[in-house]
N, C-alpha and C positions, 0 to 999 in steps of 0.2 A: 728755813733758808729757802730763798726764792732765787732760781737759776732764769736768767732770760738769754734768749738767743734768736738771732735773726732769723724770720721765718720769709720763704721765697714765697710769691704769691702763687706761682705756679705750683707749687706742691698741693694748693687748696683747690686748682682748677678743676672744674667739673667739665667733663665730657670724654670722648675717645681721644686717645692720645695724638691721632693726627689733627684734630681739631684745636687740641691745647698747644701742640706744636706751632701750628700755623696762626692762630691767633697770636701766641707769642711774637711772632716775626710780621705779623701784619698791622695789628691794632696800634702800635707805638707810631705809625706811619700815614694812618688816616688822615691826620690835618697837616700833611706836608703837600708839596706841588708835584711831588714824585707821581708818575702815569701808575694807576693802580696795577696794569699787567705787569709792570716790572718789580712792584713791591711783591706781588705775589708768584710771581717767577722767583725772584730770590727768596723768599720764603720757602718756596719748594726746594730748593736747592740746599738750604739750611736744614730741612727737614727728611732728608734722603733717609736716614736711617730707619725713621718713623713710617715714611711712605712704602721702605720695603716691607717692613713687618706687616704692613696693612695688605699689601699685595700678596705675601705669603697668607695671609687669613683669607685670601679670597681666591685661592686656587682652584676651588672646587665650583666656582663660578664659571659659566661661558664666557669666554675671553671678550666677547662683543659686549657684555654688560660689565665686564671690568673698565673696557675702553670708555663706554659710555658715561659710567660713575666718575670716571678720572675727569673728563671733560667738563661734565655737570658741576662736580665740586670745584674745580679752579674757577669756571664760570661765574660760580656761586661767590667764592670769594671777592673776586673783581668787580661783580655787582654790588655786593655790601660795601667795599669801599667808596664806590661812587656814589652808592645812595646816601651813606652816611654823611660823605661831601655834601651832597646836594641838601641833605636834610638840616646840617649845621649851615650852610650859607643861608637857607630860607629864615633862619631864626635870627639873623644879623639885622 
């Protein structure tokens, strides 16, 4: 007997939970005309629980390092969307 069940792709996504969540809410919108920062900000809103857990994990770090990491990670996602769009546009 063979059983089949739908499998969600995110169950097999690899990476830290923060990246998996943000990828889930940014990647589908790369090929839209929505501003990248708007996409990332919305993803951050939707991933609040995961981001809060990440904050807990970083409590032992100096606060200025946490702030720096947060800014750099946010900027990375904005840049990733913009770079992907530029790359896709150059392929056309």
